[in-house]
N, CA, C and O of each residue as an XYZ file, in Angstrom:
956
protein
N     -64.977    168.038     46.998
C     -64.027    167.282     45.922
C     -64.515    166.999     44.657
O     -63.942    166.104     44.036
N     -65.754    167.757     43.974
C     -66.236    167.600     42.934
C     -65.048    167.344     41.605
O     -64.151    168.141     41.331
N     -65.294    166.120     40.940
C     -63.903    166.278     40.026
C     -64.499    166.445     38.610
O     -65.659    166.192     38.285
N     -63.514    166.912     37.830
C     -64.301    167.424     36.128
C     -63.863    166.252     35.548
O     -63.004    165.443     35.899
N     -64.880    166.322     34.243
C     -64.711    165.347     33.506
C     -63.571    165.009     32.789
O     -63.076    165.957     32.178
N     -62.926    163.787     32.666
C     -61.566    163.539     32.176
C     -60.513    163.316     33.428
O     -59.319    163.077     33.245
N     -61.065    163.417     34.585
C     -60.077    163.350     35.588
C     -59.915    161.949     35.879
O     -60.947    161.279     35.855
N     -58.697    161.295     36.181
C     -58.812    159.624     36.580
C     -58.930    159.642     38.121
O     -58.356    160.291     38.995
N     -59.858    158.716     38.130
C     -60.090    158.421     39.455
C     -58.856    157.767     40.030
O     -58.200    156.902     39.449
N     -58.583    158.301     41.319
C     -57.308    157.730     42.073
C     -57.889    157.021     43.333
O     -59.086    157.030     43.620
N     -56.824    156.351     44.114
C     -57.171    155.786     45.160
C     -57.989    156.453     46.064
O     -58.971    155.937     46.597
N     -57.537    157.782     46.278
C     -57.966    158.863     47.709
C     -59.531    159.329     47.075
O     -60.227    160.123     47.707
N     -59.941    158.796     45.891
C     -61.128    159.283     45.456
C     -62.171    158.378     45.821
O     -63.304    158.546     45.371
N     -61.863    157.306     46.696
C     -63.169    156.297     47.317
C     -62.418    156.305     48.419
O     -61.235    155.977     48.503
N     -63.308    156.783     49.475
C     -63.257    156.892     51.042
C     -63.827    155.842     51.972
O     -65.052    155.840     52.101
N     -63.240    155.107     52.519
C     -63.682    153.960     53.596
C     -64.043    154.635     54.843
O     -63.147    155.358     55.279
N     -64.958    154.597     55.427
C     -65.222    154.652     56.745
C     -65.958    153.582     57.539
O     -66.992    153.093     57.082
N     -65.447    153.192     58.744
C     -66.045    152.194     59.935
C     -66.589    152.964     60.803
O     -66.063    154.046     61.067
N     -67.811    152.530     61.446
C     -68.535    152.718     62.337
C     -68.168    152.376     63.791
O     -68.301    151.225     64.207
N     -67.724    153.333     64.533
C     -67.168    153.008     65.915
C     -68.302    153.153     67.054
O     -68.296    152.840     68.245
N     -69.389    153.820     66.130
C     -70.327    153.824     67.695
C     -71.693    153.051     66.955
O     -71.440    152.134     66.173
N     -73.030    153.396     67.186
C     -73.835    152.696     67.051
C     -74.670    153.005     65.640
O     -74.520    154.150     65.212
N     -75.422    152.232     64.967
C     -76.407    152.648     63.591
C     -77.187    153.687     63.927
O     -77.647    154.326     62.981
N     -77.509    154.091     65.203
C     -78.346    155.149     65.274
C     -77.477    156.785     65.920
O     -77.792    157.975     65.901
N     -76.388    156.065     66.393
C     -75.392    157.360     66.585
C     -73.861    156.797     66.286
O     -73.097    156.299     67.114
N     -73.597    157.042     64.687
C     -72.628    156.489     64.086
C     -71.443    157.288     64.503
O     -71.632    158.433     64.915
N     -70.461    156.886     64.447
C     -68.690    157.729     64.861
C     -68.016    157.149     63.959
O     -67.326    156.132     64.024
N     -68.313    158.052     62.836
C     -67.140    157.287     61.510
C     -65.771    157.250     61.578
O     -65.231    158.242     62.068
N     -65.250    156.566     61.296
C     -63.493    156.421     61.381
C     -63.098    156.117     60.000
O     -63.494    155.160     59.335
N     -62.301    157.005     59.651
C     -61.903    157.047     58.063
C     -60.547    156.063     58.291
O     -59.646    156.236     59.112
N     -60.666    155.158     57.465
C     -59.371    154.065     57.055
C     -58.320    154.775     56.168
O     -58.421    154.741     54.942
N     -57.301    155.424     56.806
C     -56.514    156.218     55.737
C     -55.159    155.570     55.812
O     -54.393    155.844     54.888
N     -54.725    154.747     56.764
C     -53.665    154.078     56.552
C     -53.188    152.809     55.974
O     -52.150    152.187     56.204
N     -54.116    152.570     55.214
C     -54.345    150.924     54.523
C     -53.524    151.235     53.482
O     -53.339    152.449     53.392
N     -52.863    150.452     52.512
C     -52.275    150.427     51.274
C     -52.800    149.658     50.232
O     -52.131    149.237     49.288
N     -54.335    149.421     50.446
C     -54.642    148.689     49.539
C     -56.210    149.549     49.241
O     -56.655    150.421     49.987
N     -56.639    149.230     48.429
C     -58.197    150.147     48.074
C     -58.832    149.182     47.179
O     -59.334    149.622     46.145
N     -58.885    147.918     47.428
C     -59.665    147.035     46.357
C     -60.774    146.815     47.018
O     -60.784    146.492     48.206
N     -62.137    147.020     46.078
C     -63.422    146.592     46.583
C     -63.602    145.249     45.853
O     -63.431    145.259     44.634
N     -63.913    144.140     46.437
C     -63.494    142.929     45.647
C     -65.424    142.440     45.685
O     -66.030    142.291     46.746
N     -66.001    142.290     44.446
C     -67.756    142.013     44.000
C     -68.194    140.735     44.716
O     -69.270    140.585     45.295
N     -67.172    139.797     44.593
C     -67.952    138.491     44.978
C     -69.147    138.072     44.296
O     -70.029    137.554     44.981
N     -69.358    138.240     42.805
C     -70.593    137.804     42.707
C     -71.295    136.494     42.881
O     -70.594    135.504     42.674
N     -72.492    136.301     43.207
C     -72.821    134.984     43.452
C     -73.648    134.689     42.004
O     -74.258    135.673     41.586
N     -73.740    133.531     41.231
C     -74.357    133.210     40.143
C     -74.950    132.088     40.316
O     -74.646    131.280     41.193
N     -75.817    131.956     39.518
C     -76.587    130.321     39.401
C     -76.808    130.113     37.697
O     -77.260    130.969     36.936
N     -76.407    128.880     37.369
C     -76.215    128.393     36.033
C     -77.757    127.772     35.854
O     -78.337    127.083     36.693
N     -78.325    128.227     34.427
C     -79.331    127.193     34.071
C     -79.161    126.549     32.801
O     -78.437    127.010     31.919
N     -79.868    125.412     32.690
C     -79.080    124.683     31.276
C     -80.476    124.164     30.704
O     -80.982    123.046     30.806
N     -80.939    125.302     30.080
C     -82.139    125.227     29.502
C     -82.439    124.393     28.256
O     -81.581    124.422     27.374
N     -83.415    123.734     28.078
C     -83.454    122.722     27.140
C     -83.290    123.313     25.728
O     -82.858    122.541     24.872
N     -83.533    124.395     25.420
C     -83.649    125.001     24.021
C     -82.211    125.367     23.891
O     -81.842    125.599     22.740
N     -81.476    125.448     24.679
C     -80.221    126.146     24.446
C     -79.095    125.112     24.361
O     -79.248    123.957     24.757
N     -77.905    125.595     23.805
C     -76.999    124.385     23.292
C     -75.802    124.689     25.054
O     -75.414    123.789     25.799
N     -75.578    125.907     25.184
C     -75.004    126.298     25.891
C     -75.609    126.808     27.327
O     -76.489    127.645     27.123
N     -75.384    126.533     28.806
C     -75.898    126.862     30.071
C     -75.952    128.526     29.876
O     -75.252    129.187     29.108
N     -76.949    128.992     30.761
C     -76.895    130.429     30.664
C     -76.806    130.706     32.338
O     -77.607    130.172     33.104
N     -75.838    131.518     32.757
C     -75.359    132.407     33.961
C     -76.116    133.489     34.620
O     -75.925    134.571     34.064
N     -76.673    133.522     35.323
C     -77.255    134.725     35.810
C     -76.415    135.249     37.168
O     -75.874    134.474     37.957
N     -76.410    136.522     37.274
C     -75.963    136.996     38.827
C     -77.278    137.149     39.680
O     -78.245    137.836     39.351
N     -77.144    136.309     40.969
C     -78.222    136.307     41.896
C     -77.972    137.935     42.875
O     -78.882    138.744     43.060
N     -76.688    138.083     43.334
C     -76.331    139.139     43.981
C     -74.720    139.122     43.940
O     -74.009    138.351     43.295
N     -74.273    140.316     44.912
C     -73.136    140.723     45.336
C     -72.555    140.519     46.788
O     -73.450    140.751     47.601
N     -71.776    140.287     47.191
C     -71.289    140.295     48.536
C     -69.770    140.786     48.477
O     -68.781    140.054     48.499
N     -69.795    142.164     48.399
C     -68.682    142.849     48.530
C     -67.962    142.693     49.805
O     -68.467    142.606     50.925
N     -66.453    142.663     49.418
C     -65.536    142.455     50.508
C     -63.989    143.263     50.180
O     -63.431    143.362     49.086
N     -63.541    143.771     51.479
C     -61.974    144.668     51.143
C     -61.417    143.852     52.313
O     -61.959    143.537     53.372
N     -59.943    143.542     51.746
C     -58.825    143.493     52.436
C     -58.082    144.421     53.141
O     -57.415    145.036     52.309
N     -57.898    144.764     54.069
C     -57.365    146.210     54.501
C     -56.050    146.035     55.454
O     -56.088    146.106     56.682
N     -54.768    145.772     54.595
C     -53.603    146.116     55.247
C     -53.311    147.392     56.138
O     -52.712    148.349     55.645
N     -53.717    147.397     57.386
C     -53.565    148.927     57.916
C     -52.528    149.204     58.655
O     -52.388    148.540     59.682
N     -51.463    150.329     58.300
C     -50.238    150.435     58.610
C     -50.197    151.116     60.341
O     -50.589    152.259     60.578
N     -49.713    150.278     61.307
C     -50.011    150.454     62.764
C     -49.371    151.758     62.939
O     -48.167    151.832     62.694
N     -50.027    152.827     63.341
C     -49.529    154.128     64.100
C     -50.247    154.347     65.225
O     -51.463    154.532     65.178
N     -49.546    154.346     66.365
C     -50.100    155.080     67.466
C     -50.941    155.905     67.220
O     -50.642    156.921     66.592
N     -52.469    155.613     67.749
C     -53.273    156.577     68.046
C     -54.044    157.318     66.815
O     -54.833    158.262     66.861
N     -53.509    156.510     65.593
C     -54.560    156.471     64.678
C     -55.790    156.101     64.827
O     -55.880    155.033     65.431
N     -56.949    156.647     64.458
C     -58.463    156.056     64.645
C     -58.717    154.814     63.834
O     -59.467    153.950     64.287
N     -58.185    154.685     62.759
C     -58.104    153.305     62.070
C     -57.459    152.074     62.496
O     -57.987    150.969     62.372
N     -56.354    152.272     62.982
C     -55.554    151.465     63.732
C     -55.934    150.712     65.202
O     -55.848    149.555     65.615
N     -56.412    152.032     65.783
C     -56.777    151.579     67.256
C     -58.317    151.201     67.149
O     -58.665    150.365     67.983
N     -59.163    151.586     66.411
C     -60.266    150.363     66.278
C     -59.862    149.199     65.676
O     -60.048    148.285     66.479
N     -59.542    148.919     64.964
C     -59.151    147.412     64.069
C     -58.380    146.694     65.548
O     -58.767    145.680     66.130
N     -57.442    147.385     65.839
C     -56.659    146.568     67.509
C     -57.714    146.110     68.280
O     -57.980    144.937     68.543
N     -58.286    147.091     68.618
C     -59.357    146.867     69.495
C     -60.105    145.792     69.531
O     -60.482    145.291     70.590
N     -60.485    145.184     67.992
C     -61.171    144.144     67.768
C     -59.985    143.000     67.546
O     -60.331    141.907     67.996
N     -58.910    143.013     67.060
C     -57.490    142.169     67.512
C     -57.299    141.635     68.675
O     -57.087    140.441     68.886
N     -57.385    142.748     69.696
C     -56.742    142.360     70.888
C     -57.879    141.537     71.863
O     -57.588    140.787     72.795
N     -59.242    141.879     71.397
C     -60.196    141.389     72.100
C     -60.867    140.101     71.714
O     -61.635    139.417     72.391
N     -60.365    139.877     70.327
C     -60.756    138.603     69.291
C     -62.035    138.583     69.324
O     -62.680    137.567     69.579
N     -62.639    139.946     69.016
C     -63.875    140.106     68.738
C     -64.980    138.845     67.996
O     -64.449    138.193     67.097
N     -65.887    138.629     68.204
C     -66.817    137.627     67.790
C     -67.975    137.877     67.870
O     -68.434    138.827     68.505
N     -68.710    136.943     67.145
C     -70.553    137.619     67.252
C     -70.804    139.134     66.862
O     -70.395    139.866     65.960
N     -71.595    139.268     67.862
C     -71.727    140.646     67.725
C     -70.781    141.929     67.613
O     -70.827    142.946     66.921
N     -69.866    141.429     68.628
C     -68.673    142.540     68.424
C     -67.882    142.456     67.368
O     -67.264    143.477     67.066
N     -67.728    141.423     66.675
C     -67.215    141.679     65.151
C     -68.093    142.403     64.246
O     -67.611    142.549     63.122
N     -69.284    142.910     64.435
C     -69.980    143.439     63.509
C     -69.705    144.839     63.845
O     -69.309    145.056     64.990
N     -69.912    146.254     62.689
C     -69.745    147.149     62.411
C     -70.563    147.586     61.353
O     -71.508    146.821     61.159
N     -70.515    148.623     60.555
C     -71.120    149.160     59.644
C     -70.058    150.108     58.653
O     -69.372    151.025     59.105
N     -70.081    149.657     57.131
C     -68.661    150.411     56.583
C     -69.854    151.359     55.614
O     -70.992    151.048     55.262
N     -69.180    152.419     55.410
C     -69.632    153.564     54.675
C     -68.545    153.895     53.569
O     -67.512    154.474     53.904
N     -68.810    153.470     52.034
C     -67.855    153.968     51.171
C     -68.468    154.944     50.211
O     -69.322    154.720     49.353
N     -67.722    156.349     50.597
C     -67.657    157.395     49.596
C     -67.115    157.638     48.513
O     -65.910    157.887     48.553
N     -67.832    157.650     47.153
C     -67.269    157.726     45.759
C     -66.947    159.335     45.397
O     -67.785    160.004     44.792
N     -65.939    159.773     45.730
C     -65.958    161.179     45.576
C     -65.714    161.442     43.864
O     -65.764    162.540     43.310
N     -65.456    160.197     43.248
C     -65.613    160.433     41.826
C     -67.002    160.552     41.227
O     -67.134    160.663     40.008
N     -67.933    160.533     41.963
C     -69.303    159.934     41.408
C     -69.962    161.068     42.373
O     -70.537    160.830     43.435
N     -69.759    162.357     41.785
C     -70.900    163.189     42.772
C     -72.305    163.485     42.196
O     -72.602    163.457     41.001
N     -73.071    163.756     43.169
C     -74.556    163.767     42.701
C     -75.266    165.360     43.351
O     -75.637    165.499     44.517
N     -75.315    166.249     42.471
C     -75.640    167.411     42.722
C     -74.429    168.017     43.869
O     -73.250    168.208     43.571
N     -75.104    168.282     45.371
C     -73.789    168.527     46.374
C     -73.216    167.591     47.148
O     -72.373    167.702     48.039
N     -73.857    166.513     46.637
C     -73.159    165.360     47.655
C     -72.519    164.164     46.521
O     -72.404    164.276     45.301
N     -72.146    162.957     47.447
C     -71.430    162.078     46.458
C     -72.026    161.134     46.922
O     -72.393    160.985     48.088
N     -72.187    160.299     45.859
C     -72.655    158.812     45.806
C     -71.891    157.845     46.780
O     -70.677    157.655     46.700
N     -72.651    157.297     47.638
C     -72.372    156.613     48.471
C     -72.952    155.107     48.627
O     -73.867    154.685     47.919
N     -72.227    154.245     49.774
C     -72.829    152.962     49.815
C     -72.751    152.605     51.680
O     -71.684    152.725     52.282
N     -73.520    152.347     52.098
C     -73.620    152.135     53.542
C     -74.247    150.463     54.028
O     -75.381    150.180     53.642
N     -73.563    149.552     54.762
C     -73.955    148.366     55.153
C     -73.385    148.335     55.952
O     -72.334    148.928     56.194
N     -74.332    147.177     56.911
C     -73.602    146.515     58.114
C     -72.509    145.388     57.376
O     -72.578    144.721     56.345
N     -71.609    145.517     58.309
C     -70.143    144.505     58.007
C     -69.638    143.694     59.142
O     -69.704    144.042     60.321
N     -69.127    142.587     58.697
C     -68.487    141.891     59.722
C     -66.820    141.949     59.586
O     -66.310    141.670     58.500
N     -66.139    142.257     60.527
C     -64.275    142.423     60.571
C     -64.100    141.100     61.221
O     -64.563    140.647     62.268
N     -63.166    140.512     60.160
C     -62.366    139.580     60.484
C     -60.932    139.954     60.454
O     -60.426    140.719     59.633
N     -60.197    139.221     61.623
C     -59.082    140.063     61.704
C     -58.268    138.841     60.991
O     -58.534    137.670     61.264
N     -57.368    139.166     60.160
C     -56.593    138.020     59.544
C     -55.187    137.994     60.064
O     -54.797    136.843     60.257
N     -54.315    138.926     60.345
C     -53.184    138.830     60.877
C     -52.528    140.069     61.331
O     -52.741    141.105     60.702
N     -51.813    140.069     62.276
C     -50.792    141.471     63.008
C     -49.477    140.757     62.516
O     -49.218    139.585     62.789
N     -48.581    141.677     61.675
C     -47.464    141.602     60.982
C     -46.526    142.599     61.799
O     -46.606    143.722     61.301
N     -45.667    142.553     62.886
C     -45.154    143.858     63.427
C     -43.803    144.165     62.406
O     -43.221    145.247     62.328
N     -43.523    143.121     61.773
C     -42.030    143.358     60.700
C     -43.019    144.022     60.028
O     -42.516    145.135     59.874
N     -43.679    144.039     59.726
C     -44.077    144.676     58.277
C     -44.918    146.133     58.791
O     -45.125    147.054     58.002
N     -45.263    146.160     59.936
C     -46.016    147.059     60.639
C     -47.491    147.353     60.137
O     -48.027    148.450     59.980
N     -48.054    145.961     59.908
C     -49.715    146.038     59.404
C     -50.470    145.149     60.415
O     -50.010    144.315     61.196
N     -51.660    145.512     60.217
C     -52.710    144.785     60.892
C     -53.936    144.300     59.932
O     -54.846    145.122     59.823
N     -54.052    143.311     59.361
C     -54.881    143.062     58.399
C     -56.364    142.468     58.735
O     -56.666    141.422     59.310
N     -57.305    143.641     58.100
C     -58.454    142.779     58.513
C     -59.468    142.811     57.418
O     -59.685    143.876     56.840
N     -60.313    141.360     56.985
C     -61.468    141.411     56.106
C     -62.559    142.113     56.644
O     -63.175    141.866     57.681
N     -62.769    143.211     55.655
C     -64.362    143.753     55.889
C     -65.501    142.888     54.843
O     -65.321    142.963     53.627
N     -66.267    142.354     55.202
C     -67.599    141.762     54.431
C     -68.581    142.356     54.739
O     -68.943    142.413     55.914
N     -69.285    142.977     53.677
C     -70.589    143.622     53.658
C     -71.725    142.483     54.181
O     -71.679    141.410     53.580
N     -72.596    142.600     55.094
C     -73.160    141.601     55.641
C     -74.812    142.444     55.740
O     -75.074    143.441     56.412
N     -75.784    141.624     54.801
C     -77.191    142.244     54.370
C     -77.062    143.293     53.231
O     -76.047    143.656     52.637
N     -78.063    143.598     53.114
C     -78.184    144.756     51.978
C     -77.443    145.759     52.218
O     -77.177    146.180     53.344
N     -77.024    146.249     51.081
C     -76.165    147.336     50.855
C     -77.318    148.473     50.399
O     -78.146    148.253     49.515
N     -77.216    149.816     51.213
C     -78.227    150.766     51.048
C     -77.250    151.717     50.255
O     -76.123    152.074     50.596
N     -78.051    152.083     48.958
C     -77.416    153.142     48.163
C     -77.789    154.368     48.540
O     -78.773    154.496     49.268
N     -77.145    155.340     48.153
C     -77.528    156.905     48.646
C     -76.720    157.720     48.343
O     -76.093    157.490     47.309
N     -76.364    159.169     49.221
C     -75.248    159.788     48.999
C     -74.969    160.395     50.388
O     -75.769    160.420     51.323
N     -73.761    160.862     50.379
C     -72.931    161.473     51.409
C     -72.705    162.674     51.111
O     -72.713    163.031     49.933
N     -72.390    163.773     52.419
C     -71.824    164.844     52.454
C     -70.788    164.885     53.323
O     -71.098    164.586     54.477
N     -69.580    165.180     53.118
C     -68.443    165.161     54.137
C     -68.066    166.196     54.511
O     -67.588    166.919     53.637
N     -68.094    166.606     55.596
C     -67.956    168.184     56.615
C     -66.742    167.842     57.457
O     -66.795    166.982     58.337
N     -65.776    168.450     57.204
C     -64.394    168.272     58.054
C     -63.998    166.887     58.017
O     -63.469    166.474     59.049
N     -64.099    166.278     57.300
C     -63.739    164.588     57.526
C     -64.751    163.711     58.232
O     -64.441    162.568     58.569
N     -65.914    164.196     58.460
C     -67.165    163.257     59.054
C     -68.287    163.308     58.080
O     -68.678    164.467     57.937
N     -68.872    162.526     57.434
C     -69.659    162.001     56.688
C     -70.946    161.856     57.077
O     -71.111    161.203     58.107
N     -72.100    162.377     56.420
C     -73.432    162.179     56.950
C     -74.095    161.292     55.551
O     -73.897    161.688     54.402
N     -74.733    160.304     55.807
C     -75.257    159.598     54.536
C     -76.644    159.815     54.716
O     -77.238    160.048     55.768
N     -77.198    159.688     53.293
C     -78.627    159.905     53.077
C     -79.038    158.673     52.025
O     -78.611    158.522     50.880
N     -79.991    157.839     52.749
C     -80.269    156.724     51.834
C     -81.048    157.165     50.506
O     -81.897    157.975     50.876
N     -81.128    156.987     49.130
C     -82.228    157.117     48.338
C     -83.088    156.023     48.126
O     -83.568    155.866     47.003
N     -83.330    155.310     48.963
C     -84.400    154.255     49.329
C     -85.784    154.437     49.113
O     -86.349    154.838     50.131
N     -86.447    154.297     48.238
C     -87.933    154.623     48.330
C     -88.711    154.509     49.594
O     -88.662    153.354     50.017
N     -89.358    155.249     50.286
C     -90.340    154.789     51.263
C     -91.830    154.276     51.079
O     -92.648    155.053     50.586
N     -92.112    153.335     51.358
C     -93.535    153.070     51.313
C     -94.379    152.955     52.756
O     -93.979    152.765     53.905
N     -95.387    153.103     52.336
C     -96.163    153.182     53.745
C     -97.905    152.339     53.770
O     -98.456    152.202     52.678
N     -98.333    152.043     54.520
C     -99.318    151.215     54.205
C    -100.654    152.239     54.241
O    -100.810    152.862     55.290
N    -101.582    152.439     53.206
C    -102.205    153.244     52.773
C    -103.928    152.592     52.580
O    -104.237    151.961     51.569
N    -104.593    152.775     53.333
C    -105.879    152.346     53.429
C    -107.043    152.917     52.865
O    -107.422    153.861     53.559
N    -107.881    152.680     51.708
C    -108.833    152.739     51.200
C    -110.287    152.167     51.493
O    -110.543    150.983     51.274
N    -111.193    153.023     51.977
C    -112.512    152.579     52.341
C    -113.777    152.922     51.228
O    -113.994    153.952     50.591
N    -114.476    151.689     51.267
C    -115.512    151.970     50.129
C    -116.543    151.790     50.771
O    -116.725    150.790     51.465
N    -117.699    153.102     50.580
C    -118.683    152.831     51.281
C    -119.858    153.313     50.225
O    -119.433    153.580     49.101
N    -121.070    153.440     50.403
C    -122.234    153.722     49.716
C    -122.773    155.021     50.547
O    -123.965    155.325     50.568
N    -121.772    155.737     51.216
C    -122.186    156.973     52.022
C    -122.744    157.025     53.167
O    -123.000    158.048     53.802
N    -123.040    155.453     53.602
C    -123.603    155.547     55.203
C    -122.539    154.129     55.409
O    -121.522    154.183     56.101
N    -122.977    152.919     54.694
C    -122.252    151.946     55.413
C    -120.896    151.457     54.175
O    -120.679    151.858     53.031
N    -120.186    150.431     55.046
C    -118.927    149.820     54.100
C    -119.554    149.032     53.225
O    -120.663    148.518     53.365
N    -118.750    148.938     52.228
C    -119.132    148.064     50.924
C    -118.047    146.808     51.328
O    -116.887    147.070     51.646
N    -118.456    145.713     51.286
C    -117.671    144.341     50.868
C    -117.670    143.822     49.749
O    -118.703    143.659     49.099
N    -116.531    143.489     49.360
C    -116.491    142.838     47.918
C    -116.002    143.667     46.784
O    -115.718    143.140     45.708
N    -115.878    145.112     47.012
C    -115.721    146.069     46.201
C    -114.322    145.860     45.857
O    -113.510    145.470     46.696
N    -113.951    146.161     44.384
C    -112.603    146.201     43.675
C    -111.905    147.300     43.748
O    -112.457    148.307     43.304
N    -110.690    147.419     44.245
C    -110.150    148.795     44.715
C    -108.629    148.521     43.524
O    -108.068    147.433     43.392
N    -108.298    149.611     42.904
C    -107.378    149.520     41.981
C    -106.440    151.025     42.188
O    -106.848    152.184     42.114
N    -105.056    150.512     42.471
C    -104.042    151.841     42.240
C    -102.871    151.344     41.561
O    -102.379    150.254     41.852
N    -102.434    152.054     40.724
C    -101.532    151.670     40.054
C    -101.431    150.190     39.524
O    -100.513    149.395     39.724
N    -102.259    150.059     39.008
C    -102.389    148.736     38.331
C    -102.627    147.229     39.254
O    -102.737    146.077     38.833
N    -102.657    147.787     40.728
C    -102.731    146.612     41.278
C    -104.428    146.590     42.144
O    -105.016    147.544     42.653
N    -104.771    145.435     42.069
C    -106.346    145.275     42.554
C    -106.547    144.609     43.615
O    -106.187    143.438     43.740
N    -107.178    145.314     44.551
C    -107.489    144.574     45.760
C    -108.748    144.566     46.604
O    -109.030    145.714     46.949
N    -109.641    143.607     47.075
C    -110.667    143.420     47.347
C    -111.194    143.912     48.974
O    -110.514    143.442     49.886
N    -112.103    144.624     49.285
C    -112.364    145.203     50.160
C    -112.890    144.296     51.217
O    -113.804    143.582     50.805
N    -112.531    144.108     52.601
C    -113.110    142.982     53.497
C    -114.578    143.736     53.977
O    -115.200    144.646     53.429
N    -114.880    142.924     55.307
C    -116.116    143.216     55.762
C    -116.364    144.242     55.810
O    -117.396    144.684     55.306
N    -115.243    145.179     56.617
C    -115.282    146.722     56.886
C    -114.822    147.548     55.868
O    -114.292    148.610     56.194
N    -114.945    147.210     54.514
C    -114.921    148.095     53.399
C    -113.828    148.553     53.125
O    -113.810    149.485     52.321
N    -112.506    148.046     53.712
C    -111.337    148.283     53.756
C    -110.210    147.587     52.660
O    -110.399    146.419     52.320
N    -109.216    148.226     52.203
C    -108.195    147.593     51.327
C    -106.908    148.195     51.838
O    -106.785    149.376     52.162
N    -106.152    147.461     51.872
C    -104.689    148.324     52.453
C    -103.545    147.908     50.949
O    -103.414    146.850     50.333
N    -102.794    149.426     50.748
C    -101.924    149.386     49.795
C    -100.788    149.786     50.192
O    -100.822    150.636     51.082
N     -99.598    149.395     49.759
C     -98.159    149.814     50.182
C     -97.700    150.903     49.037
O     -97.260    150.510     47.956
N     -97.849    152.455     49.386
C     -97.917    153.152     48.466
C     -96.348    154.080     48.809
O     -95.758    153.929     49.878
N     -95.953    154.817     47.950
C     -94.581    155.483     47.825
C     -94.955    156.971     48.515
O     -95.586    157.787     47.843
N     -94.734    157.136     49.239
C     -94.838    158.616     49.944
C     -94.721    159.858     49.298
O     -93.547    160.074     48.994
N     -95.655    160.946     48.904
C     -95.072    161.695     48.132
C     -95.810    161.913     46.457
O     -96.020    162.860     45.699
N     -96.011    160.543     46.455
C     -96.402    159.653     44.972
C     -97.889    160.280     44.809
O     -98.707    160.314     45.729
N     -98.160    160.870     43.230
C     -99.610    161.215     42.940
C    -100.091    159.708     42.197
O     -99.383    159.119     41.381
N    -101.419    159.236     42.656
C    -102.046    158.060     42.166
C    -103.337    158.156     42.076
O    -104.004    158.772     42.907
N    -103.866    157.518     40.988
C    -105.248    157.656     40.531
C    -105.513    156.104     41.177
O    -104.946    155.034     40.956
N    -106.723    156.502     42.146
C    -107.475    155.559     42.767
C    -108.916    155.162     42.261
O    -109.692    156.032     41.865
N    -109.176    154.126     42.278
C    -110.456    153.440     41.694
C    -111.082    152.498     42.300
O    -110.475    151.532     42.763
N    -112.495    152.650     42.394
C    -113.229    151.495     43.204
C    -114.372    151.426     42.491
O    -114.964    152.359     41.947
N    -114.733    149.976     42.524
C    -116.236    149.780     41.857
C    -116.723    148.194     42.530
O    -116.072    147.227     42.926
N    -118.178    148.487     42.431
C    -118.496    146.827     42.507
C    -119.768    146.952     41.886
O    -120.536    147.843     42.249
N    -120.087    146.102     40.934
C    -121.274    146.279     40.281
C    -121.385    147.443     39.244
O    -120.448    147.626     38.468
N    -122.543    148.271     39.200
C    -122.531    149.573     38.649
C    -122.168    150.841     39.164
O    -122.277    151.965     38.672
N    -121.584    150.336     40.564
C    -121.424    151.629     41.473
C    -119.950    151.830     41.327
O    -119.337    150.767     41.429
N    -119.106    153.011     41.092
C    -117.840    153.246     40.826
C    -117.531    154.686     41.821
O    -118.354    155.347     42.455
N    -116.080    154.881     41.695
C    -115.783    156.066     42.637
C    -114.543    156.080     42.103
O    -114.028    155.020     41.745
N    -113.823    157.407     41.960
C    -112.320    157.728     41.833
C    -112.028    158.579     42.625
O    -112.814    159.035     43.455
N    -110.723    158.958     42.472
C    -109.654    159.968     42.816
C    -108.390    160.183     42.270
O    -107.822    159.273     41.665
N    -107.792    161.481     42.441
C    -106.579    161.537     42.429
C    -106.055    162.279     43.354
O    -106.408    163.418     43.659
N    -104.891    161.416     43.985
C    -104.346    161.687     45.485
C    -102.681    161.903     45.291
O    -102.001    161.319     44.447
N    -102.301    162.668     46.061
C    -100.816    162.620     46.232
C    -101.252    162.134     47.725
O    -101.998    162.699     48.524
N    -100.637    161.062     47.826
C    -100.350    160.424     49.010
C     -99.055    160.537     49.896
O     -97.878    160.499     49.537
N     -99.721    160.721     51.447
C     -98.684    160.840     52.426
C     -98.764    160.341     53.757
O     -99.853    160.533     54.298
N     -97.826    159.703     54.481
C     -97.977    158.842     55.431
C     -98.592    159.622     56.775
O     -98.885    159.005     57.799
N     -98.738    161.012     56.632
C     -99.576    161.756     57.641
C    -100.933    161.462     57.582
O    -101.597    161.348     58.612
N    -101.438    161.320     56.397
C    -103.074    161.149     56.218
C    -102.932    159.960     55.388
O    -102.975    160.111     54.167
N    -102.750    158.674     55.936
C    -102.739    157.487     55.118
C    -103.946    156.721     55.132
O    -104.006    155.538     55.466
N    -105.147    157.610     54.664
C    -106.536    156.697     54.493
C    -107.370    157.731     53.295
O    -107.210    158.933     53.084
N    -108.115    156.941     52.764
C    -108.979    157.943     51.570
C    -110.348    157.106     51.821
O    -110.203    155.912     52.087
N    -111.481    157.559     51.767
C    -112.810    156.965     51.957
C    -113.661    157.457     50.501
O    -114.041    158.618     50.351
N    -113.856    156.508     49.605
C    -114.309    156.649     48.629
C    -115.855    156.323     48.362
O    -116.157    155.132     48.432
N    -116.790    157.170     48.089
C    -118.429    156.623     47.995
C    -118.510    156.233     46.728
O    -118.016    156.904     45.822
N    -119.100    155.180     46.541
C    -119.660    154.254     45.575
C    -121.018    154.691     44.966
O    -122.107    154.503     45.509
N    -120.825    155.276     43.810
C    -122.184    155.484     43.172
C    -122.520    155.074     41.945
O    -121.585    154.714     41.230
N    -123.772    155.025     41.442
C    -123.949    154.410     39.928
C    -123.663    155.775     39.078
O    -123.699    155.755     37.847
């Protein structure tokens, strides 16, 4: 559903999915029979009244997105059946938790679409049989993961774009014994080795770094493309 430039984004270009399975084995159920598709961002702000300014300054600390979903009640429709189950069981606590995935078909990234995934809380607001609707407020809970999604036959698969970091250990030695108190520098971050000659950094998997170490007149350096399979390096400090 890649869109050409100049195409107006419509309601069906933003797809909403709820997870009826588990975080490890998701079963995504698309919300199809809702009559609203508004994502309210609910910005949390903080105001600072700096002494040098006449007018206070407001900053945005975070967003807590939410959606109010009036779902038309069609027997057998996955979205209705999922929300009705929460309504009927008056789900609270962990039972009121799920995950939401929003796929932005109007924002394609290569062969996939930009997407958000987050834990969420489903609050059932009302059932209105006269209007044949059941309405739930879906509130994002915790950190929103940004990434991409591929949708195949209506089933989405999400890939996070978050950078993966891992613990990387640098050991400073004189060729035989570890050197305590050596300064190790990676990416502008400095750490001092302990009695075992080691200093631990958190680095991005697959990225290339210049790694340096020194103590007094003894120095060593290396250029390494780090990976989590071999998360260590030993540097021999020499004059």
